[in-house]
C-alpha positions as a printed Julia matrix, in Angstrom:
43×3 Matrix{Float64}:
 -6.02  -9.88   13.95
 -3.29  -7.32   14.49
 -2.16  -5.16   11.57
  1.46  -6.34   11.74
  0.41  -9.78   10.51
 -1.4   -8.39    7.47
  0.19  -7.02    4.29
 -1.57  -5.88    1.12
  0.15  -7.8    -1.68
 -1.67  -6.34   -4.7
 -1.6   -2.53   -4.64
 -1.6   -0.28   -7.72
 -0.2    3.24   -7.41
 -0.42   6.36   -9.53
  2.12   4.76  -11.89
 -0.43   2.19  -13.1
 -2.08   4.11  -15.9
 -5.59   2.65  -15.67
 -5.61   0.64  -12.45
 -4.45   2.88   -9.63
 -4.72   6.33   -8.16
 -2.87   5.97   -4.84
  0.09   8.29   -4.4
  3.12   6.5    -2.97
  3.88   8.91   -0.09
  0.37   8.92    1.43
  0.04   5.17    0.79
  3.2    4.39    2.78
  2.26   6.9     5.48
 -1.12   5.22    5.99
  0.42   1.75    6.02
  2.9    2.93    8.66
  0.13   4.59   10.69
 -1.75   1.29   10.69
  1.39  -0.57   11.79
  1.74  -2.56    8.58
  5.34  -3.69    7.98
  5.12  -3.72    4.16
  3.02  -3.06    1.07
  3.3   -5.08   -2.14
  3.17  -2.66   -5.08
  2.21  -4.37   -8.34
  2.51  -1.59  -10.91
């Protein structure tokens, strides 16, 4: 499966107090590096 047909639809970032630790900038940079067209943030 190529990365452009896969999108994470349930991602918590640093703005979710107890659920997430991912910083938005590095998260988007990694998604772009992997060729993913989108990320679904669910904060």
